[in-house]
Legacy VTK file of the C-alpha trace (Angstrom):
# vtk DataFile Version 3.0
C-alpha trace
ASCII
DATASET POLYDATA
POINTS 255 float
0.000 0.000 0.000
1.181 3.532 -0.807
2.274 5.129 2.475
1.852 8.689 1.155
-0.532 10.598 3.383
-3.768 11.402 1.587
-5.492 13.017 4.579
-4.053 14.666 7.685
-6.449 15.952 10.347
-5.044 17.477 13.534
-6.919 18.798 16.586
-10.025 19.549 14.523
-12.782 21.265 16.488
-16.192 22.411 15.339
-19.084 23.921 17.292
-22.533 24.491 15.829
-24.239 27.907 16.224
-26.462 26.478 18.964
-23.358 25.763 21.047
-23.188 21.988 20.491
-19.606 20.831 20.107
-19.622 18.364 17.190
-15.860 17.775 16.940
-13.658 17.979 20.017
-10.050 17.732 18.887
-10.125 15.029 16.195
-6.737 13.800 14.939
-6.017 11.046 12.401
-4.256 10.327 9.112
-5.227 8.259 6.070
-2.696 6.773 3.665
-3.141 7.027 -0.080
-5.402 4.246 -1.447
-6.377 3.112 2.056
-10.035 2.238 2.661
-11.207 3.215 6.141
-14.563 3.397 7.902
-15.769 5.901 10.478
-18.384 4.406 12.785
-20.230 5.471 15.896
-23.693 6.323 17.199
-25.922 9.052 15.785
-24.617 12.449 16.830
-21.032 11.244 17.203
-19.757 13.786 14.669
-19.191 11.504 11.672
-21.025 13.547 9.038
-19.604 16.791 10.402
-16.110 15.354 10.094
-16.711 14.273 6.493
-17.905 17.768 5.614
-14.499 19.135 6.643
-12.629 16.923 4.178
-13.453 19.094 1.174
-14.301 22.364 2.846
-18.086 22.104 3.122
-17.538 23.010 6.784
-14.590 24.763 8.363
-13.595 24.460 12.002
-10.545 25.111 14.147
-7.502 22.921 13.724
-5.750 21.596 10.656
-6.960 19.621 7.632
-4.518 18.734 4.846
-5.300 16.845 1.652
-2.213 15.360 -0.051
-0.186 17.985 1.805
-2.425 20.879 0.764
-3.687 22.867 3.716
-7.433 23.487 3.718
-7.791 27.199 2.981
-9.395 29.502 0.435
-6.356 29.395 -1.823
-6.351 25.578 -2.070
-10.098 24.962 -1.851
-10.764 24.547 -5.583
-7.945 22.027 -5.984
-8.944 20.150 -2.835
-12.535 19.854 -4.061
-11.216 18.420 -7.313
-9.262 15.819 -5.377
-11.913 14.943 -2.772
-15.365 13.855 -3.918
-18.152 13.565 -1.333
-21.202 11.345 -1.878
-23.973 12.437 0.471
-26.323 10.047 2.248
-29.391 11.355 0.384
-28.819 11.376 -3.393
-31.478 14.074 -3.775
-28.966 16.437 -2.170
-26.664 15.795 -5.136
-29.024 15.530 -8.118
-30.653 18.766 -9.244
-30.281 19.019 -13.035
-32.924 18.227 -15.701
-31.199 15.016 -16.859
-28.729 12.449 -15.579
-26.216 13.607 -18.185
-26.448 17.174 -16.906
-25.948 16.039 -13.307
-22.864 13.959 -14.104
-21.446 16.629 -16.421
-21.944 19.459 -13.928
-18.601 19.082 -12.143
-16.391 18.658 -15.236
-18.109 21.608 -16.912
-17.309 23.760 -13.886
-13.667 22.762 -14.280
-13.777 24.388 -17.721
-13.081 21.158 -19.589
-13.844 20.962 -23.318
-17.134 19.357 -24.387
-15.466 16.236 -25.779
-13.641 15.604 -22.502
-16.833 16.184 -20.515
-18.718 13.670 -22.659
-15.943 11.119 -22.199
-15.940 11.594 -18.432
-19.730 11.247 -18.221
-19.676 8.067 -20.310
-16.896 6.562 -18.194
-18.482 7.498 -14.859
-21.865 6.045 -15.837
-20.186 2.871 -17.089
-18.377 2.472 -13.764
-21.671 2.458 -11.849
-23.561 0.377 -14.431
-25.856 3.205 -15.526
-25.099 3.523 -19.242
-28.205 4.482 -21.192
-29.612 6.692 -18.425
-28.181 9.936 -19.801
-31.499 11.487 -20.817
-33.504 10.199 -17.860
-34.669 12.597 -15.153
-33.276 11.708 -11.737
-36.609 12.195 -9.985
-38.035 9.295 -12.049
-35.372 6.873 -10.842
-35.438 4.418 -7.951
-33.483 5.217 -4.794
-30.767 2.727 -5.734
-30.476 4.213 -9.228
-30.235 7.697 -7.750
-27.487 6.493 -5.416
-25.528 5.143 -8.391
-25.954 8.383 -10.311
-24.840 10.436 -7.296
-21.634 8.378 -7.181
-21.173 8.959 -10.919
-21.415 12.737 -10.390
-18.374 12.439 -8.138
-16.469 9.963 -10.315
-16.738 12.282 -13.314
-14.486 14.695 -11.418
-11.824 11.938 -11.264
-11.047 12.510 -7.568
-8.163 10.866 -5.736
-10.267 10.478 -2.588
-13.857 9.264 -2.280
-15.793 10.199 0.861
-19.165 8.494 1.341
-21.811 9.132 4.004
-23.971 6.037 4.731
-23.589 4.683 1.183
-25.657 1.515 1.725
-28.601 3.098 3.560
-31.959 2.182 1.983
-30.354 -0.058 -0.645
-31.782 -3.517 -1.249
-29.399 -6.521 -0.896
-28.541 -6.598 -4.609
-27.838 -2.865 -4.703
-25.779 -3.097 -1.537
-23.630 -5.916 -2.908
-23.137 -4.100 -6.216
-21.994 -0.997 -4.364
-19.543 -2.917 -2.170
-18.061 -4.626 -5.238
-17.790 -1.260 -6.983
-15.977 0.370 -4.057
-13.652 -2.588 -3.631
-12.533 -2.229 -7.226
-11.534 1.430 -6.920
-7.813 2.137 -6.691
-8.516 5.240 -4.624
-8.458 6.445 -1.051
-11.914 5.783 0.391
-13.414 7.103 3.636
-16.864 5.799 4.613
-19.077 6.907 7.482
-21.588 4.138 8.104
-23.764 2.167 10.501
-23.396 -0.876 8.214
-20.791 -2.774 10.215
-20.938 -5.804 7.939
-19.869 -3.497 5.091
-16.960 -2.335 7.252
-15.776 -5.907 7.750
-16.210 -6.596 4.038
-14.410 -3.542 2.708
-12.312 -1.653 5.278
-9.324 -3.128 7.079
-9.189 -0.114 9.413
-11.872 1.811 11.252
-12.239 4.797 13.527
-14.887 4.758 16.241
-16.259 8.192 17.109
-18.297 9.135 20.140
-19.271 12.612 21.337
-17.003 14.323 18.833
-13.833 12.376 19.606
-12.064 9.331 18.193
-12.092 6.594 20.821
-10.600 3.824 18.660
-8.320 3.772 15.619
-7.186 0.368 14.455
-8.035 -2.906 12.786
-11.712 -3.271 11.906
-11.858 -6.950 12.842
-10.455 -6.308 16.287
-12.946 -3.530 16.981
-15.990 -5.222 15.483
-15.471 -8.462 17.378
-15.147 -6.622 20.712
-18.696 -6.587 22.040
-17.863 -4.427 25.057
-16.058 -1.773 22.993
-19.009 -1.590 20.629
-21.624 -1.550 23.395
-19.855 1.263 25.249
-19.999 3.346 22.068
-23.621 2.746 21.114
-22.937 -0.030 18.609
-23.679 -3.747 18.290
-21.773 -6.670 16.854
-22.127 -6.995 13.075
-24.806 -9.490 12.052
-22.174 -11.882 10.730
-20.502 -12.022 14.179
-23.536 -12.094 16.454
-23.512 -15.282 18.443
-19.789 -15.750 17.847
-17.772 -16.251 21.046
-14.310 -15.558 19.622
-12.255 -12.952 21.410
-10.599 -10.174 19.379
-7.301 -12.089 19.510
-9.010 -15.030 17.802
-10.706 -12.945 15.147
-8.274 -14.024 12.428
-10.205 -17.278 12.335
-13.058 -15.287 10.812
-11.008 -14.378 7.748
LINES 1 256
255 0 1 2 3 4 5 6 7 8 9 10 11 12 13 14 15 16 17 18 19 20 21 22 23 24 25 26 27 28 29 30 31 32 33 34 35 36 37 38 39 40 41 42 43 44 45 46 47 48 49 50 51 52 53 54 55 56 57 58 59 60 61 62 63 64 65 66 67 68 69 70 71 72 73 74 75 76 77 78 79 80 81 82 83 84 85 86 87 88 89 90 91 92 93 94 95 96 97 98 99 100 101 102 103 104 105 106 107 108 109 110 111 112 113 114 115 116 117 118 119 120 121 122 123 124 125 126 127 128 129 130 131 132 133 134 135 136 137 138 139 140 141 142 143 144 145 146 147 148 149 150 151 152 153 154 155 156 157 158 159 160 161 162 163 164 165 166 167 168 169 170 171 172 173 174 175 176 177 178 179 180 181 182 183 184 185 186 187 188 189 190 191 192 193 194 195 196 197 198 199 200 201 202 203 204 205 206 207 208 209 210 211 212 213 214 215 216 217 218 219 220 221 222 223 224 225 226 227 228 229 230 231 232 233 234 235 236 237 238 239 240 241 242 243 244 245 246 247 248 249 250 251 252 253 254
């Protein structure tokens, strides 16, 4: 694995206008092409943290993307490098057609029409949505919208993919297709999710957040087979491990 740092976050703090502290000194790094999960109960700060990774939100502390410090000068380049897929695809799809949605980002980069068309075609092919170019997003199923929302990010050709609850509301077939898609990407991937089975399937490392802090940073299998660690942070054993009596030290037997 490439040991180049893709993401550096140091002592990141963020307080909402109502006074709620969402992030309370978060520090972690992500290597290039590493796939990591961020897990924790509702209100832990996961989505707020993701929003700092391409400048949607800005708190106190330091965020660097591939060595670029998050600031106004670097923001355009950082947003080219970091693509965020929101939990609700309707937050990402707003154009008259699927083609327009997927082309929106490349057009804003000032790319020529031929390059934009090529990027749209490639992004839709990656998510299995070729032939949907002239469809209206509001006529699509939730799973189709989710795929198109991922394509809108892929068309920007980011180095880092950030996904918020990517499998929520997907049926089993859609969920499996998405996991297979993400596994095939040679990119840095950061996923905030309650789907702990997905974490075991896709991410070798996870962060557990609770009350705006990181309380665990390490191997996913060790964390997700530790019932007490999960319980103390508002989580439960993944379905595939429920009923299993192995200790974390024995978890390699689950591989």
